[in-house]
C-alpha positions as CSV (number, residue, x, y, z in Angstrom):
1,M,95.4,97.1,119.7
2,E,94.1,98.1,116.3
3,L,95.4,99.7,113.1
4,L,95.3,103.6,112.8
5,M,93.8,104.2,109.3
6,I,94.7,107.7,108.2
7,K,92.5,110.0,106.1
8,P,94.9,112.0,103.9
9,V,95.1,115.8,103.2
10,F,95.5,117.0,99.7
11,K,97.5,120.1,98.4
12,E,97.0,122.1,95.2
13,A,100.3,123.3,93.5
14,I,101.3,125.3,90.4
15,W,103.2,122.2,89.3
16,G,100.6,119.5,90.3
17,G,98.3,117.4,88.1
18,K,95.6,114.8,88.3
19,K,97.7,111.4,88.8
20,L,96.6,111.1,92.4
21,R,93.0,110.7,91.2
22,E,94.0,108.6,88.0
23,V,96.5,106.3,89.8
24,F,95.2,106.1,93.5
25,H,91.5,107.0,92.9
26,Y,91.7,109.7,95.4
27,T,89.1,112.5,95.5
28,I,91.3,115.5,94.9
29,P,90.4,119.3,94.9
30,S,91.5,120.0,91.3
31,D,93.6,118.9,88.3
32,K,96.4,120.8,89.8
33,T,96.8,118.7,92.9
34,G,100.5,118.2,93.7
35,E,100.5,116.4,97.0
36,C,98.8,113.8,99.1
37,W,99.9,114.3,102.8
38,A,99.2,110.6,103.5
39,I,100.4,110.3,107.1
40,S,100.8,113.7,108.6
41,G,100.6,115.4,112.0
42,H,101.9,118.7,110.7
43,P,99.5,121.6,111.4
44,N,99.8,122.8,107.7
45,G,98.2,119.6,106.6
46,E,97.1,117.4,109.4
47,G,95.6,114.0,108.7
48,S,92.8,112.3,110.9
49,I,92.0,108.8,112.0
50,D,89.6,107.1,109.8
51,G,87.5,104.5,111.5
52,G,88.0,102.6,114.8
53,S,88.1,103.8,118.4
54,F,89.7,107.2,117.5
55,D,87.6,107.9,114.4
56,G,87.9,111.6,113.3
57,M,90.6,112.4,115.8
58,K,93.5,114.5,114.4
59,L,96.9,112.6,114.4
60,G,98.4,115.5,116.3
61,T,95.9,115.2,119.0
62,L,96.2,111.6,119.4
63,W,100.0,111.9,119.6
64,K,99.5,114.3,122.6
65,D,96.5,112.5,124.3
66,R,97.7,108.9,123.8
67,P,101.5,108.9,123.8
68,E,101.7,105.2,124.6
69,L,100.4,104.4,121.0
70,F,103.7,105.8,119.8
71,G,106.0,104.2,122.4
72,H,106.3,107.6,124.2
73,Y,108.5,108.7,121.4
74,P,110.2,112.0,122.5
75,G,109.0,115.4,121.1
76,N,105.9,117.6,121.0
77,Q,104.9,116.6,117.5
78,F,104.5,113.5,115.2
79,P,108.1,113.2,113.9
80,L,107.5,112.1,110.3
81,L,105.5,113.0,107.2
82,V,104.7,110.7,104.3
83,K,103.7,112.3,101.1
84,I,102.8,111.2,97.5
85,I,103.9,113.8,95.0
86,D,102.5,114.2,91.5
87,A,104.9,116.6,89.6
88,Q,103.1,117.3,86.3
89,Q,105.6,120.2,85.9
90,D,109.0,121.0,87.4
91,L,109.2,121.8,91.1
92,S,111.4,124.6,92.0
93,I,115.2,124.2,92.5
94,Q,115.3,124.2,96.3
95,V,117.1,123.1,99.4
96,H,116.0,122.2,103.0
97,P,117.7,123.4,106.3
98,D,118.9,121.1,109.1
99,D,117.5,121.1,112.6
100,A,120.0,123.7,113.9
101,Y,119.3,126.2,111.2
102,A,115.5,125.7,111.2
103,S,115.3,126.0,115.1
104,V,117.0,129.4,114.9
105,H,115.6,130.9,111.7
106,E,112.2,129.2,111.5
107,H,110.6,129.7,114.9
108,G,111.8,126.4,116.3
109,S,110.8,124.2,113.4
110,L,112.3,120.8,112.7
111,G,114.8,120.7,109.7
112,K,113.9,118.6,106.7
113,T,115.6,115.4,105.8
114,E,113.7,113.4,103.2
115,C,113.9,110.6,100.8
116,W,112.2,109.8,97.5
117,Y,110.9,106.4,96.2
118,V,110.0,106.7,92.5
119,L,106.6,105.1,91.9
120,D,106.5,106.0,88.2
121,C,107.9,108.5,85.7
122,E,107.7,109.3,82.0
123,P,110.4,108.2,79.8
124,G,113.6,110.3,79.8
125,T,112.6,112.0,83.0
126,E,115.5,113.6,85.1
127,I,115.6,115.0,88.6
128,V,117.9,117.5,90.1
129,I,120.3,116.2,92.8
130,G,123.2,118.3,93.8
131,H,125.2,120.9,91.8
132,H,128.6,121.4,90.1
133,A,130.2,124.2,92.2
134,R,133.5,123.2,93.5
135,D,133.2,125.2,96.8
136,K,131.0,127.6,98.7
137,A,132.3,130.8,97.0
138,E,131.7,129.3,93.4
139,M,128.3,128.1,94.5
140,E,127.3,131.6,95.7
141,A,128.7,133.2,92.6
142,M,126.8,130.7,90.3
143,I,123.5,131.5,92.2
144,R,123.9,135.2,92.1
145,S,124.8,135.3,88.3
146,Q,122.0,132.9,87.7
147,S,124.2,130.4,85.9
148,W,121.7,127.7,86.2
149,D,122.8,125.4,83.3
150,K,126.4,125.3,84.7
151,F,125.3,125.0,88.4
152,I,122.5,122.4,88.4
153,R,123.3,118.7,88.4
154,K,120.7,116.5,86.8
155,V,120.5,112.7,86.8
156,P,118.1,110.3,85.0
157,V,115.4,108.6,87.0
158,K,113.3,105.5,86.4
159,K,110.5,103.6,88.3
160,G,111.9,102.0,91.5
161,D,114.7,104.5,92.0
162,F,115.5,105.7,95.6
163,F,117.1,108.9,96.6
164,Q,118.1,110.2,100.1
165,I,118.0,114.0,100.2
166,D,119.9,115.4,103.2
167,P,119.6,119.0,104.4
168,G,121.9,121.2,102.4
169,C,121.4,119.1,99.3
170,L,120.1,121.0,96.2
171,H,117.2,119.2,94.7
172,A,114.1,119.3,92.5
173,I,111.6,116.8,91.4
174,K,110.9,117.4,87.6
175,G,107.8,117.0,85.7
176,G,106.5,113.6,84.8
177,T,107.5,112.0,88.1
178,L,105.2,110.3,90.8
179,I,107.1,109.9,94.1
180,L,106.4,108.6,97.6
181,E,108.4,110.8,100.0
182,T,109.2,110.1,103.6
183,Q,110.5,113.1,105.6
184,Q,110.8,114.8,108.8
185,S,107.7,116.7,109.9
186,S,108.6,119.9,108.5
187,D,107.2,122.3,105.8
188,I,110.3,124.5,105.4
189,T,111.6,124.8,101.7
190,Y,113.9,127.4,100.3
191,R,113.4,128.1,96.6
192,V,116.7,129.3,95.0
193,Y,115.2,129.3,91.3
194,D,111.6,129.0,90.0
195,Y,112.0,129.2,86.3
196,D,110.7,132.8,86.4
197,R,107.1,131.4,86.3
198,L,104.1,133.3,87.6
199,S,101.5,132.2,90.2
200,D,98.3,134.4,90.2
201,G,100.2,136.8,88.0
202,K,103.2,137.2,90.4
203,P,106.5,135.3,90.9
204,R,106.5,133.0,93.8
205,P,108.9,134.1,96.6
206,L,112.5,133.1,96.3
207,H,114.9,132.4,99.4
208,V,118.2,133.3,98.0
209,E,120.0,134.2,101.0
210,Q,118.7,131.3,103.0
211,S,119.7,129.0,100.2
212,I,123.2,130.3,100.0
213,A,123.6,129.9,103.8
214,T,122.3,126.3,103.8
215,I,123.4,124.6,100.5
216,N,126.4,122.3,101.0
217,A,129.4,122.8,98.7
218,P,130.9,120.8,97.2
219,F,128.1,118.3,96.6
220,V,128.5,115.0,98.2
221,S,126.1,112.1,97.4
222,C,124.3,110.7,100.5
223,Q,123.2,107.5,98.8
224,G,123.5,104.4,101.0
225,E,123.4,100.6,100.0
226,I,120.1,99.2,99.2
227,V,119.7,95.6,100.5
228,K,117.2,93.1,99.2
229,E,116.3,89.7,100.7
230,E,113.8,87.0,100.3
231,L,111.5,86.3,103.1
232,C,108.8,83.7,103.6
233,G,105.9,85.3,101.7
234,A,107.5,88.7,100.8
235,V,110.6,90.2,99.3
236,H,112.1,92.9,101.5
237,T,114.1,95.9,100.2
238,H,115.9,98.0,103.0
239,L,116.0,101.5,101.4
240,I,117.6,103.6,104.1
241,T,118.4,104.1,107.7
242,C,119.3,107.6,108.8
243,P,119.2,109.5,112.1
244,Y,115.5,110.3,111.7
245,Y,113.8,107.4,109.9
246,S,114.2,103.9,108.6
247,V,112.3,103.0,105.3
248,D,111.7,99.5,104.0
249,K,109.7,98.2,101.0
250,Y,108.0,94.8,101.0
251,E,106.4,92.9,98.1
252,I,103.9,90.5,99.7
253,H,102.7,87.5,97.8
254,G,100.2,85.3,99.6
255,E,100.8,85.5,103.4
256,W,103.6,87.2,105.3
257,E,103.9,87.7,109.1
258,T,106.2,90.0,111.0
259,E,106.4,92.0,114.3
260,F,107.8,95.5,113.7
261,A,110.3,96.3,116.5
262,S,110.0,100.1,116.6
263,Y,108.1,102.9,118.4
264,F,105.5,102.8,115.7
265,T,105.4,102.0,111.9
266,N,103.8,104.0,109.1
267,V,102.5,101.8,106.2
268,S,101.5,102.9,102.6
269,V,100.1,100.5,100.3
270,L,101.5,101.3,96.8
271,E,99.9,98.4,94.7
272,G,97.5,95.5,95.2
273,E,95.0,94.5,97.7
274,G,94.6,92.2,100.7
275,T,94.1,92.2,104.4
276,V,96.2,93.2,107.4
277,D,95.0,91.0,110.5
278,G,91.7,90.7,108.7
279,V,91.4,94.5,108.0
280,P,90.9,95.0,104.2
281,V,93.4,97.3,102.6
282,K,94.2,98.3,99.0
283,K,96.3,100.6,96.9
284,G,96.3,104.1,98.3
285,C,95.6,103.1,101.9
286,H,97.8,104.4,104.7
287,F,97.9,103.4,108.3
288,I,100.0,103.3,111.4
289,L,101.0,100.2,113.4
290,P,101.1,101.5,117.0
291,H,103.7,100.7,119.5
292,R,103.7,97.0,120.7
293,Y,101.0,96.1,118.2
294,G,102.5,92.6,118.1
295,N,102.6,90.1,115.5
296,C,101.1,91.3,112.2
297,K,99.7,89.1,109.4
298,F,99.5,90.5,105.8
299,R,97.6,88.5,103.2
300,G,97.1,89.1,99.5
301,E,99.2,90.6,96.7
302,L,100.5,93.9,98.2
303,S,103.4,96.3,97.6
304,I,104.0,98.5,100.7
305,I,106.5,100.9,101.9
306,C,107.0,101.1,105.8
307,S,108.7,103.9,107.7
308,S,109.6,104.3,111.4
309,P,111.4,106.9,113.5
310,E,115.0,106.2,114.5
311,K,116.2,109.1,116.8
312,A,115.0,108.9,120.3
């Protein structure tokens, strides 16, 4: 059984920057690169296996051809998508649909539940989480009258913060923020407001009707309790368990051994360098521990975030 090292895919964006090169030393397509799709089987940005027995194979193909590597997890697509997002400018004010809405209105797509771990941000940075409308009628009225200052709920953000973003939650990453995002494997986003900015001389499409249909009102926070514990060789922080994924952070100092009890586990190295069962890894590496990989030994000074699917 071997690690499945992943070669990421990069996406340019009107709001993107160059931190993916400056911070992680990736080769990026331009100085307006917004996203690293670090572990992805989605057809809009599908990663491939980098080295080993399956070198060059697309993750989606491996998912279909070798289901035992993923514990025969149900479904016809790799269920999770891990990104690093560099927001040099504000992202649009947006919302994601749930599975039921996306299945009907987006050609059978999955919905999009996601979460953010703030890797870094500039002093004084805020993000958008939720809104101030008291009910659905007031929410629609505020959107149609473009009362954005009254409608949008902003919260301060700092390095190390974590946010769960359920479908129906109005949200936006704002400029000056670097985030690791774990989400369902979906590329469905409804923009409700985009600051009237232009892309190639034209406004980007808005999805006002879909947004009104899917935004939950009133806003209810979906933050859970974050639990930290000291392990032998590592500090473990459990960030979230929801119906679609479980996400954990580990700060490894020296040597730490574990066996991940799941279908499979995505691993992103955020800081440091070391080895995983003798395989060299460093900041910016992403890999998958397949099903029944067994005991896994990490050595070095490493900060990692792991995610695994929850719903079967």
